[in-house]
VMD Tcl script that builds the backbone (N, CA, C; Angstrom):
set m [mol new atoms 486]
animate dup $m
set s [atomselect $m all]
$s set {name element resname resid chain x y z} {
  {N N UNK 1 A 112.636 -44.612 72.433}
  {CA C UNK 1 A 113.316 -43.942 73.522}
  {C C UNK 1 A 114.803 -43.850 73.200}
  {N N UNK 2 A 115.335 -42.647 73.210}
  {CA C UNK 2 A 116.762 -42.473 72.977}
  {C C UNK 2 A 117.511 -42.794 74.262}
  {N N UNK 3 A 118.504 -43.631 74.135}
  {CA C UNK 3 A 119.327 -43.997 75.281}
  {C C UNK 3 A 120.575 -43.122 75.277}
  {N N UNK 4 A 121.032 -42.803 76.471}
  {CA C UNK 4 A 122.311 -42.142 76.640}
  {C C UNK 4 A 123.044 -42.910 77.721}
  {N N UNK 5 A 124.268 -43.271 77.447}
  {CA C UNK 5 A 125.059 -43.961 78.470}
  {C C UNK 5 A 126.257 -43.103 78.839}
  {N N UNK 6 A 126.743 -43.345 80.042}
  {CA C UNK 6 A 128.029 -42.791 80.441}
  {C C UNK 6 A 129.017 -43.935 80.343}
  {N N UNK 7 A 130.051 -43.752 79.576}
  {CA C UNK 7 A 131.086 -44.755 79.382}
  {C C UNK 7 A 132.322 -44.325 80.161}
  {N N UNK 8 A 132.676 -45.126 81.167}
  {CA C UNK 8 A 133.820 -44.810 82.021}
  {C C UNK 8 A 134.972 -45.713 81.611}
  {N N UNK 9 A 135.873 -45.156 80.821}
  {CA C UNK 9 A 137.008 -45.933 80.326}
  {C C UNK 9 A 138.064 -44.970 79.807}
  {N N UNK 10 A 139.308 -45.207 80.141}
  {CA C UNK 10 A 140.403 -44.357 79.673}
  {C C UNK 10 A 140.939 -44.801 78.321}
  {N N UNK 11 A 140.572 -45.993 77.870}
  {CA C UNK 11 A 141.069 -46.536 76.605}
  {C C UNK 11 A 140.303 -45.902 75.440}
  {N N UNK 12 A 140.950 -44.987 74.722}
  {CA C UNK 12 A 140.292 -44.258 73.635}
  {C C UNK 12 A 139.820 -45.182 72.521}
  {N N UNK 13 A 140.605 -46.201 72.190}
  {CA C UNK 13 A 140.217 -47.126 71.128}
  {C C UNK 13 A 138.962 -47.907 71.519}
  {N N UNK 14 A 138.905 -48.382 72.757}
  {CA C UNK 14 A 137.727 -49.120 73.208}
  {C C UNK 14 A 136.505 -48.200 73.230}
  {N N UNK 15 A 136.681 -46.949 73.679}
  {CA C UNK 15 A 135.568 -45.997 73.675}
  {C C UNK 15 A 135.068 -45.763 72.252}
  {N N UNK 16 A 135.987 -45.630 71.301}
  {CA C UNK 16 A 135.614 -45.410 69.903}
  {C C UNK 16 A 134.822 -46.603 69.366}
  {N N UNK 17 A 135.291 -47.818 69.676}
  {CA C UNK 17 A 134.618 -49.012 69.176}
  {C C UNK 17 A 133.253 -49.220 69.834}
  {N N UNK 18 A 133.154 -48.943 71.124}
  {CA C UNK 18 A 131.857 -49.051 71.796}
  {C C UNK 18 A 130.891 -48.028 71.204}
  {N N UNK 19 A 131.370 -46.808 70.980}
  {CA C UNK 19 A 130.521 -45.786 70.355}
  {C C UNK 19 A 130.073 -46.229 68.964}
  {N N UNK 20 A 130.964 -46.861 68.210}
  {CA C UNK 20 A 130.612 -47.334 66.865}
  {C C UNK 20 A 129.527 -48.410 66.922}
  {N N UNK 21 A 129.478 -49.198 67.981}
  {CA C UNK 21 A 128.439 -50.220 68.142}
  {C C UNK 21 A 127.106 -49.596 68.570}
  {N N UNK 22 A 127.157 -48.545 69.382}
  {CA C UNK 22 A 125.948 -48.024 70.012}
  {C C UNK 22 A 125.326 -46.828 69.299}
  {N N UNK 23 A 126.129 -45.934 68.765}
  {CA C UNK 23 A 125.580 -44.717 68.162}
  {C C UNK 23 A 124.664 -44.993 66.968}
  {N N UNK 24 A 124.976 -45.970 66.088}
  {CA C UNK 24 A 124.041 -46.236 64.996}
  {C C UNK 24 A 122.669 -46.720 65.473}
  {N N UNK 25 A 122.596 -47.217 66.707}
  {CA C UNK 25 A 121.325 -47.676 67.275}
  {C C UNK 25 A 120.633 -46.567 68.060}
  {N N UNK 26 A 121.159 -45.333 67.935}
  {CA C UNK 26 A 120.521 -44.188 68.568}
  {C C UNK 26 A 120.945 -43.918 69.988}
  {N N UNK 27 A 122.049 -44.475 70.431}
  {CA C UNK 27 A 122.520 -44.260 71.791}
  {C C UNK 27 A 123.548 -43.147 71.821}
  {N N UNK 28 A 123.309 -42.172 72.676}
  {CA C UNK 28 A 124.284 -41.112 72.885}
  {C C UNK 28 A 125.325 -41.572 73.895}
  {N N UNK 29 A 126.549 -41.090 73.741}
  {CA C UNK 29 A 127.648 -41.499 74.614}
  {C C UNK 29 A 128.208 -40.281 75.334}
  {N N UNK 30 A 128.213 -40.338 76.653}
  {CA C UNK 30 A 128.941 -39.375 77.476}
  {C C UNK 30 A 130.132 -40.129 78.041}
  {N N UNK 31 A 131.262 -39.486 78.210}
  {CA C UNK 31 A 132.435 -40.215 78.687}
  {C C UNK 31 A 132.954 -39.642 79.999}
  {N N UNK 32 A 133.608 -40.520 80.738}
  {CA C UNK 32 A 134.299 -40.155 81.970}
  {C C UNK 32 A 135.504 -41.077 82.078}
  {N N UNK 33 A 136.537 -40.608 82.734}
  {CA C UNK 33 A 137.752 -41.414 82.846}
  {C C UNK 33 A 138.004 -41.955 84.239}
  {N N UNK 34 A 137.154 -41.556 85.219}
  {CA C UNK 34 A 137.367 -42.047 86.585}
  {C C UNK 34 A 136.090 -41.829 87.405}
  {N N UNK 35 A 136.142 -42.263 88.656}
  {CA C UNK 35 A 134.984 -42.171 89.533}
  {C C UNK 35 A 134.457 -40.762 89.740}
  {N N UNK 36 A 135.316 -39.797 90.106}
  {CA C UNK 36 A 134.817 -38.437 90.304}
  {C C UNK 36 A 134.173 -37.845 89.044}
  {N N UNK 37 A 134.723 -38.163 87.873}
  {CA C UNK 37 A 134.134 -37.654 86.636}
  {C C UNK 37 A 132.762 -38.274 86.377}
  {N N UNK 38 A 132.598 -39.578 86.657}
  {CA C UNK 38 A 131.289 -40.191 86.422}
  {C C UNK 38 A 130.243 -39.615 87.367}
  {N N UNK 39 A 130.600 -39.364 88.614}
  {CA C UNK 39 A 129.658 -38.763 89.561}
  {C C UNK 39 A 129.260 -37.372 89.084}
  {N N UNK 40 A 130.229 -36.573 88.651}
  {CA C UNK 40 A 129.932 -35.228 88.144}
  {C C UNK 40 A 129.017 -35.295 86.918}
  {N N UNK 41 A 129.273 -36.247 86.036}
  {CA C UNK 41 A 128.442 -36.402 84.840}
  {C C UNK 41 A 127.031 -36.836 85.217}
  {N N UNK 42 A 126.905 -37.746 86.188}
  {CA C UNK 42 A 125.579 -38.190 86.639}
  {C C UNK 42 A 124.788 -37.034 87.243}
  {N N UNK 43 A 125.470 -36.140 87.930}
  {CA C UNK 43 A 124.790 -35.019 88.572}
  {C C UNK 43 A 124.276 -34.001 87.560}
  {N N UNK 44 A 124.814 -34.025 86.346}
  {CA C UNK 44 A 124.412 -33.027 85.346}
  {C C UNK 44 A 123.680 -33.632 84.144}
  {N N UNK 45 A 123.349 -34.922 84.192}
  {CA C UNK 45 A 122.685 -35.559 83.050}
  {C C UNK 45 A 121.748 -36.655 83.548}
  {N N UNK 46 A 120.980 -37.235 82.627}
  {CA C UNK 46 A 120.073 -38.329 82.976}
  {C C UNK 46 A 120.295 -39.498 82.018}
  {N N UNK 47 A 121.393 -40.223 82.192}
  {CA C UNK 47 A 121.666 -41.359 81.304}
  {C C UNK 47 A 120.740 -42.529 81.613}
  {N N UNK 48 A 120.689 -43.470 80.671}
  {CA C UNK 48 A 119.888 -44.673 80.888}
  {C C UNK 48 A 120.735 -45.822 81.414}
  {N N UNK 49 A 122.055 -45.669 81.391}
  {CA C UNK 49 A 122.954 -46.698 81.929}
  {C C UNK 49 A 124.350 -46.107 82.098}
  {N N UNK 50 A 125.139 -46.765 82.926}
  {CA C UNK 50 A 126.549 -46.429 83.085}
  {C C UNK 50 A 127.344 -47.686 82.754}
  {N N UNK 51 A 128.311 -47.547 81.866}
  {CA C UNK 51 A 129.188 -48.662 81.494}
  {C C UNK 51 A 130.554 -48.351 82.090}
  {N N UNK 52 A 131.063 -49.265 82.919}
  {CA C UNK 52 A 132.237 -48.982 83.742}
  {C C UNK 52 A 133.362 -49.974 83.485}
  {N N UNK 53 A 134.560 -49.440 83.328}
  {CA C UNK 53 A 135.765 -50.260 83.387}
  {C C UNK 53 A 136.091 -50.393 84.871}
  {N N UNK 54 A 135.961 -51.599 85.441}
  {CA C UNK 54 A 136.134 -51.739 86.891}
  {C C UNK 54 A 137.532 -51.384 87.381}
  {N N UNK 55 A 138.503 -51.319 86.490}
  {CA C UNK 55 A 139.855 -50.935 86.891}
  {C C UNK 55 A 139.944 -49.435 87.182}
  {N N UNK 56 A 138.967 -48.658 86.732}
  {CA C UNK 56 A 139.032 -47.201 86.876}
  {C C UNK 56 A 138.105 -46.641 87.940}
  {N N UNK 57 A 137.173 -47.466 88.424}
  {CA C UNK 57 A 136.194 -46.984 89.398}
  {C C UNK 57 A 136.180 -47.942 90.573}
  {N N UNK 58 A 136.389 -47.413 91.767}
  {CA C UNK 58 A 136.451 -48.278 92.937}
  {C C UNK 58 A 135.056 -48.700 93.403}
  {N N UNK 59 A 135.031 -49.698 94.255}
  {CA C UNK 59 A 133.760 -50.268 94.739}
  {C C UNK 59 A 132.924 -49.227 95.478}
  {N N UNK 60 A 133.572 -48.341 96.198}
  {CA C UNK 60 A 132.848 -47.303 96.936}
  {C C UNK 60 A 132.078 -46.387 95.981}
  {N N UNK 61 A 132.684 -46.056 94.848}
  {CA C UNK 61 A 132.002 -45.213 93.860}
  {C C UNK 61 A 130.818 -45.956 93.252}
  {N N UNK 62 A 131.011 -47.240 92.944}
  {CA C UNK 62 A 129.909 -48.040 92.396}
  {C C UNK 62 A 128.757 -48.096 93.400}
  {N N UNK 63 A 129.059 -48.319 94.666}
  {CA C UNK 63 A 128.018 -48.346 95.701}
  {C C UNK 63 A 127.310 -47.001 95.795}
  {N N UNK 64 A 128.077 -45.914 95.688}
  {CA C UNK 64 A 127.494 -44.576 95.718}
  {C C UNK 64 A 126.530 -44.390 94.543}
  {N N UNK 65 A 126.925 -44.847 93.365}
  {CA C UNK 65 A 126.058 -44.729 92.185}
  {C C UNK 65 A 124.769 -45.516 92.393}
  {N N UNK 66 A 124.886 -46.770 92.826}
  {CA C UNK 66 A 123.687 -47.606 92.974}
  {C C UNK 66 A 122.791 -47.132 94.118}
  {N N UNK 67 A 123.362 -46.496 95.117}
  {CA C UNK 67 A 122.565 -45.973 96.228}
  {C C UNK 67 A 121.881 -44.653 95.824}
  {N N UNK 68 A 122.612 -43.770 95.147}
  {CA C UNK 68 A 122.081 -42.453 94.795}
  {C C UNK 68 A 121.139 -42.517 93.595}
  {N N UNK 69 A 121.442 -43.381 92.641}
  {CA C UNK 69 A 120.628 -43.543 91.431}
  {C C UNK 69 A 120.202 -45.012 91.327}
  {N N UNK 70 A 119.292 -45.484 92.190}
  {CA C UNK 70 A 118.954 -46.914 92.229}
  {C C UNK 70 A 118.294 -47.432 90.951}
  {N N UNK 71 A 117.737 -46.545 90.149}
  {CA C UNK 71 A 117.078 -46.944 88.899}
  {C C UNK 71 A 118.060 -47.140 87.754}
  {N N UNK 72 A 119.316 -46.790 87.962}
  {CA C UNK 72 A 120.293 -46.735 86.871}
  {C C UNK 72 A 121.099 -48.030 86.771}
  {N N UNK 73 A 120.998 -48.736 85.646}
  {CA C UNK 73 A 121.826 -49.940 85.482}
  {C C UNK 73 A 123.304 -49.582 85.374}
  {N N UNK 74 A 124.136 -50.357 86.033}
  {CA C UNK 74 A 125.587 -50.209 85.927}
  {C C UNK 74 A 126.108 -51.484 85.275}
  {N N UNK 75 A 126.710 -51.334 84.097}
  {CA C UNK 75 A 127.225 -52.475 83.337}
  {C C UNK 75 A 128.742 -52.445 83.431}
  {N N UNK 76 A 129.314 -53.538 83.901}
  {CA C UNK 76 A 130.764 -53.627 84.031}
  {C C UNK 76 A 131.360 -54.206 82.752}
  {N N UNK 77 A 132.436 -53.588 82.268}
  {CA C UNK 77 A 133.159 -54.194 81.164}
  {C C UNK 77 A 133.693 -55.534 81.656}
  {N N UNK 78 A 133.618 -56.541 80.837}
  {CA C UNK 78 A 133.923 -57.912 81.225}
  {C C UNK 78 A 135.428 -58.172 81.187}
  {N N UNK 79 A 136.007 -58.402 82.350}
  {CA C UNK 79 A 137.450 -58.665 82.430}
  {C C UNK 79 A 137.833 -59.937 81.688}
  {N N UNK 80 A 136.886 -60.884 81.558}
  {CA C UNK 80 A 137.189 -62.138 80.851}
  {C C UNK 80 A 137.489 -61.898 79.378}
  {N N UNK 81 A 137.017 -60.763 78.843}
  {CA C UNK 81 A 137.274 -60.454 77.437}
  {C C UNK 81 A 138.625 -59.773 77.248}
  {N N UNK 82 A 139.313 -59.544 78.358}
  {CA C UNK 82 A 140.662 -58.993 78.286}
  {C C UNK 82 A 140.680 -57.620 77.653}
  {N N UNK 83 A 141.696 -57.388 76.852}
  {CA C UNK 83 A 141.878 -56.076 76.235}
  {C C UNK 83 A 141.345 -56.034 74.808}
  {N N UNK 84 A 140.483 -56.972 74.442}
  {CA C UNK 84 A 139.919 -57.007 73.094}
  {C C UNK 84 A 138.792 -55.982 73.007}
  {N N UNK 85 A 139.056 -54.798 72.460}
  {CA C UNK 85 A 138.036 -53.751 72.463}
  {C C UNK 85 A 136.820 -54.083 71.600}
  {N N UNK 86 A 137.001 -54.857 70.554}
  {CA C UNK 86 A 135.862 -55.222 69.708}
  {C C UNK 86 A 134.913 -56.138 70.483}
  {N N UNK 87 A 135.467 -57.124 71.175}
  {CA C UNK 87 A 134.640 -58.025 71.989}
  {C C UNK 87 A 133.946 -57.244 73.104}
  {N N UNK 88 A 134.664 -56.293 73.719}
  {CA C UNK 88 A 134.067 -55.474 74.772}
  {C C UNK 88 A 132.909 -54.654 74.208}
  {N N UNK 89 A 133.104 -54.058 73.041}
  {CA C UNK 89 A 132.069 -53.229 72.424}
  {C C UNK 89 A 130.827 -54.059 72.123}
  {N N UNK 90 A 131.026 -55.248 71.582}
  {CA C UNK 90 A 129.886 -56.118 71.270}
  {C C UNK 90 A 129.160 -56.554 72.542}
  {N N UNK 91 A 129.917 -56.832 73.603}
  {CA C UNK 91 A 129.302 -57.248 74.867}
  {C C UNK 91 A 128.453 -56.126 75.465}
  {N N UNK 92 A 128.935 -54.881 75.374}
  {CA C UNK 92 A 128.161 -53.742 75.886}
  {C C UNK 92 A 126.876 -53.590 75.080}
  {N N UNK 93 A 126.991 -53.641 73.753}
  {CA C UNK 93 A 125.800 -53.519 72.910}
  {C C UNK 93 A 124.801 -54.631 73.223}
  {N N UNK 94 A 125.287 -55.842 73.419}
  {CA C UNK 94 A 124.414 -56.978 73.754}
  {C C UNK 94 A 123.686 -56.718 75.068}
  {N N UNK 95 A 124.403 -56.206 76.063}
  {CA C UNK 95 A 123.793 -55.939 77.367}
  {C C UNK 95 A 122.702 -54.880 77.276}
  {N N UNK 96 A 122.897 -53.893 76.416}
  {CA C UNK 96 A 121.933 -52.803 76.325}
  {C C UNK 96 A 120.738 -53.107 75.432}
  {N N UNK 97 A 120.943 -53.883 74.357}
  {CA C UNK 97 A 119.911 -53.988 73.341}
  {C C UNK 97 A 119.239 -55.336 73.203}
  {N N UNK 98 A 119.819 -56.400 73.699}
  {CA C UNK 98 A 119.230 -57.712 73.495}
  {C C UNK 98 A 118.369 -58.073 74.694}
  {N N UNK 99 A 117.042 -58.116 74.532}
  {CA C UNK 99 A 116.195 -58.458 75.668}
  {C C UNK 99 A 116.507 -59.832 76.241}
  {N N UNK 100 A 117.046 -60.728 75.423}
  {CA C UNK 100 A 117.390 -62.058 75.926}
  {C C UNK 100 A 118.612 -62.022 76.841}
  {N N UNK 101 A 119.358 -60.907 76.820}
  {CA C UNK 101 A 120.535 -60.828 77.673}
  {C C UNK 101 A 120.165 -60.451 79.107}
  {N N UNK 102 A 118.879 -60.156 79.342}
  {CA C UNK 102 A 118.446 -59.808 80.689}
  {C C UNK 102 A 118.723 -60.961 81.642}
  {N N UNK 103 A 119.460 -60.664 82.684}
  {CA C UNK 103 A 119.699 -61.646 83.735}
  {C C UNK 103 A 119.440 -60.965 85.065}
  {N N UNK 104 A 118.562 -61.551 85.842}
  {CA C UNK 104 A 118.259 -60.975 87.142}
  {C C UNK 104 A 119.467 -61.051 88.064}
  {N N UNK 105 A 120.169 -62.167 88.018}
  {CA C UNK 105 A 121.295 -62.386 88.923}
  {C C UNK 105 A 122.515 -62.777 88.106}
  {N N UNK 106 A 123.618 -62.106 88.376}
  {CA C UNK 106 A 124.893 -62.466 87.774}
  {C C UNK 106 A 125.576 -63.476 88.703}
  {N N UNK 107 A 126.452 -64.327 88.162}
  {CA C UNK 107 A 127.151 -65.276 89.027}
  {C C UNK 107 A 127.899 -64.549 90.157}
  {N N UNK 108 A 127.817 -65.092 91.351}
  {CA C UNK 108 A 128.493 -64.564 92.538}
  {C C UNK 108 A 128.039 -63.158 92.922}
  {N N UNK 109 A 126.845 -62.754 92.508}
  {CA C UNK 109 A 126.361 -61.409 92.784}
  {C C UNK 109 A 125.263 -61.462 93.831}
  {N N UNK 110 A 125.381 -60.628 94.841}
  {CA C UNK 110 A 124.314 -60.451 95.813}
  {C C UNK 110 A 124.121 -58.950 95.972}
  {N N UNK 111 A 122.926 -58.487 95.628}
  {CA C UNK 111 A 122.600 -57.069 95.695}
  {C C UNK 111 A 121.448 -56.870 96.665}
  {N N UNK 112 A 121.224 -55.623 97.095}
  {CA C UNK 112 A 120.036 -55.358 97.907}
  {C C UNK 112 A 118.777 -55.728 97.128}
  {N N UNK 113 A 117.779 -56.196 97.845}
  {CA C UNK 113 A 116.528 -56.650 97.240}
  {C C UNK 113 A 115.947 -55.611 96.285}
  {N N UNK 114 A 116.005 -54.323 96.668}
  {CA C UNK 114 A 115.409 -53.272 95.849}
  {C C UNK 114 A 116.037 -53.211 94.453}
  {N N UNK 115 A 117.299 -53.547 94.333}
  {CA C UNK 115 A 117.923 -53.514 93.008}
  {C C UNK 115 A 117.372 -54.627 92.120}
  {N N UNK 116 A 117.095 -55.790 92.695}
  {CA C UNK 116 A 116.484 -56.865 91.919}
  {C C UNK 116 A 115.059 -56.479 91.508}
  {N N UNK 117 A 114.315 -55.890 92.447}
  {CA C UNK 117 A 112.960 -55.471 92.134}
  {C C UNK 117 A 112.972 -54.445 91.003}
  {N N UNK 118 A 113.910 -53.492 91.055}
  {CA C UNK 118 A 114.024 -52.483 90.004}
  {C C UNK 118 A 114.322 -53.132 88.658}
  {N N UNK 119 A 115.220 -54.114 88.645}
  {CA C UNK 119 A 115.549 -54.820 87.399}
  {C C UNK 119 A 114.321 -55.521 86.824}
  {N N UNK 120 A 113.557 -56.160 87.689}
  {CA C UNK 120 A 112.349 -56.857 87.246}
  {C C UNK 120 A 111.359 -55.861 86.654}
  {N N UNK 121 A 111.165 -54.738 87.329}
  {CA C UNK 121 A 110.223 -53.729 86.835}
  {C C UNK 121 A 110.647 -53.179 85.482}
  {N N UNK 122 A 111.919 -52.833 85.344}
  {CA C UNK 122 A 112.415 -52.299 84.071}
  {C C UNK 122 A 112.211 -53.322 82.964}
  {N N UNK 123 A 112.581 -54.546 83.238}
  {CA C UNK 123 A 112.432 -55.598 82.224}
  {C C UNK 123 A 110.965 -55.765 81.832}
  {N N UNK 124 A 110.090 -55.826 82.814}
  {CA C UNK 124 A 108.670 -56.035 82.525}
  {C C UNK 124 A 108.083 -54.846 81.771}
  {N N UNK 125 A 108.404 -53.635 82.188}
  {CA C UNK 125 A 107.880 -52.453 81.511}
  {C C UNK 125 A 108.386 -52.353 80.073}
  {N N UNK 126 A 109.671 -52.620 79.867}
  {CA C UNK 126 A 110.212 -52.560 78.508}
  {C C UNK 126 A 109.659 -53.680 77.639}
  {N N UNK 127 A 109.437 -54.842 78.232}
  {CA C UNK 127 A 108.881 -55.976 77.479}
  {C C UNK 127 A 107.471 -55.671 76.990}
  {N N UNK 128 A 106.683 -54.947 77.800}
  {CA C UNK 128 A 105.304 -54.628 77.420}
  {C C UNK 128 A 105.189 -53.271 76.731}
  {N N UNK 129 A 106.314 -52.653 76.407}
  {CA C UNK 129 A 106.258 -51.336 75.768}
  {C C UNK 129 A 105.678 -50.273 76.689}
  {N N UNK 130 A 105.905 -50.402 77.983}
  {CA C UNK 130 A 105.425 -49.487 79.018}
  {C C UNK 130 A 103.897 -49.480 79.118}
  {N N UNK 131 A 103.281 -50.603 78.806}
  {CA C UNK 131 A 101.842 -50.758 78.993}
  {C C UNK 131 A 101.637 -51.156 80.460}
  {N N UNK 132 A 101.248 -50.192 81.277}
  {CA C UNK 132 A 101.168 -50.402 82.728}
  {C C UNK 132 A 100.121 -51.453 83.085}
  {N N UNK 133 A 98.988 -51.422 82.416}
  {CA C UNK 133 A 97.943 -52.411 82.711}
  {C C UNK 133 A 98.460 -53.825 82.448}
  {N N UNK 134 A 99.114 -54.027 81.300}
  {CA C UNK 134 A 99.652 -55.351 80.957}
  {C C UNK 134 A 100.796 -55.752 81.882}
  {N N UNK 135 A 101.661 -54.792 82.210}
  {CA C UNK 135 A 102.777 -55.086 83.114}
  {C C UNK 135 A 102.252 -55.530 84.475}
  {N N UNK 136 A 101.275 -54.798 85.010}
  {CA C UNK 136 A 100.705 -55.162 86.313}
  {C C UNK 136 A 100.068 -56.547 86.257}
  {N N UNK 137 A 99.352 -56.834 85.173}
  {CA C UNK 137 A 98.720 -58.154 85.024}
  {C C UNK 137 A 99.772 -59.254 85.033}
  {N N UNK 138 A 100.847 -59.063 84.240}
  {CA C UNK 138 A 101.885 -60.101 84.160}
  {C C UNK 138 A 102.648 -60.274 85.461}
  {N N UNK 139 A 102.847 -59.166 86.189}
  {CA C UNK 139 A 103.554 -59.255 87.474}
  {C C UNK 139 A 102.619 -59.670 88.610}
  {N N UNK 140 A 101.320 -59.748 88.313}
  {CA C UNK 140 A 100.302 -60.122 89.282}
  {C C UNK 140 A 100.279 -59.174 90.483}
  {N N UNK 141 A 100.322 -57.868 90.159}
  {CA C UNK 141 A 100.191 -56.821 91.174}
  {C C UNK 141 A 99.179 -55.808 90.649}
  {N N UNK 142 A 98.644 -54.999 91.542}
  {CA C UNK 142 A 97.701 -53.961 91.139}
  {C C UNK 142 A 98.393 -52.821 90.411}
  {N N UNK 143 A 97.617 -52.115 89.586}
  {CA C UNK 143 A 98.199 -50.984 88.857}
  {C C UNK 143 A 98.679 -49.895 89.809}
  {N N UNK 144 A 97.931 -49.639 90.870}
  {CA C UNK 144 A 98.353 -48.608 91.835}
  {C C UNK 144 A 99.689 -48.993 92.470}
  {N N UNK 145 A 99.856 -50.274 92.776}
  {CA C UNK 145 A 101.126 -50.748 93.329}
  {C C UNK 145 A 102.244 -50.555 92.324}
  {N N UNK 146 A 101.973 -50.883 91.067}
  {CA C UNK 146 A 102.989 -50.708 90.029}
  {C C UNK 146 A 103.368 -49.236 89.899}
  {N N UNK 147 A 102.384 -48.337 89.900}
  {CA C UNK 147 A 102.696 -46.909 89.805}
  {C C UNK 147 A 103.539 -46.441 90.991}
  {N N UNK 148 A 103.251 -46.944 92.196}
  {CA C UNK 148 A 104.070 -46.579 93.366}
  {C C UNK 148 A 105.509 -47.040 93.180}
  {N N UNK 149 A 105.689 -48.254 92.657}
  {CA C UNK 149 A 107.035 -48.782 92.441}
  {C C UNK 149 A 107.753 -48.010 91.327}
  {N N UNK 150 A 107.026 -47.638 90.285}
  {CA C UNK 150 A 107.622 -46.828 89.205}
  {C C UNK 150 A 108.143 -45.518 89.792}
  {N N UNK 151 A 107.359 -44.907 90.671}
  {CA C UNK 151 A 107.793 -43.650 91.293}
  {C C UNK 151 A 108.942 -43.877 92.275}
  {N N UNK 152 A 108.870 -44.960 93.067}
  {CA C UNK 152 A 109.919 -45.249 94.043}
  {C C UNK 152 A 111.287 -45.363 93.368}
  {N N UNK 153 A 111.320 -45.984 92.194}
  {CA C UNK 153 A 112.584 -46.212 91.493}
  {C C UNK 153 A 112.839 -45.188 90.384}
  {N N UNK 154 A 112.057 -44.109 90.367}
  {CA C UNK 154 A 112.232 -43.023 89.384}
  {C C UNK 154 A 112.262 -43.555 87.952}
  {N N UNK 155 A 111.383 -44.481 87.646}
  {CA C UNK 155 A 111.388 -45.104 86.327}
  {C C UNK 155 A 110.698 -44.249 85.269}
  {N N UNK 156 A 109.878 -43.282 85.688}
  {CA C UNK 156 A 109.275 -42.374 84.703}
  {C C UNK 156 A 110.358 -41.621 83.951}
  {N N UNK 157 A 111.418 -41.240 84.680}
  {CA C UNK 157 A 112.551 -40.549 84.060}
  {C C UNK 157 A 113.183 -41.422 82.993}
  {N N UNK 158 A 113.282 -42.705 83.278}
  {CA C UNK 158 A 113.879 -43.633 82.319}
  {C C UNK 158 A 113.037 -43.707 81.057}
  {N N UNK 159 A 111.718 -43.764 81.215}
  {CA C UNK 159 A 110.830 -43.837 80.055}
  {C C UNK 159 A 110.881 -42.552 79.248}
  {N N UNK 160 A 110.910 -41.410 79.944}
  {CA C UNK 160 A 110.851 -40.123 79.264}
  {C C UNK 160 A 112.196 -39.651 78.737}
  {N N UNK 161 A 113.292 -40.321 79.104}
  {CA C UNK 161 A 114.614 -39.907 78.611}
  {C C UNK 161 A 114.652 -40.111 77.103}
  {N N UNK 162 A 115.004 -39.086 76.400}
  {CA C UNK 162 A 115.146 -39.191 74.952}
  {C C UNK 162 A 113.849 -39.061 74.320}
}
mol reanalyze $m
mol bondsrecalc $m
mol representation Tube
mol addrep $m
């Protein structure tokens, strides 16, 4: 599956370094420099994730993204890494590609229940290579229930992207 991310960051060097980490792994990069640009890009494309510099996008825009596109992961650039673009690039790549980096809950994070359920479904489906029968067995739910949840969170689009 080809991944495409929207990278929201005004720092050209950091964007270049993040692209250098992700493009060799088959990830396409779309860019935006602020909240209105990311919304416009989301309306005209089907990315698999949005990577955001929290200094450039306000909380209201993030809430709008998670409400309008509930299936779409939003990855925040880590402020603890400061202005080190290489560390930021590696952290983004780790978040996107390392299955061990999956975390249901981030420290001090409380999200609507549906977002946690969506994260669990994505993780389980990707772990089983989108084998619905195996995913349903591991989650201990019926296949029909799993298909309803896949449709509720528009996860077919995620699988078919790329």
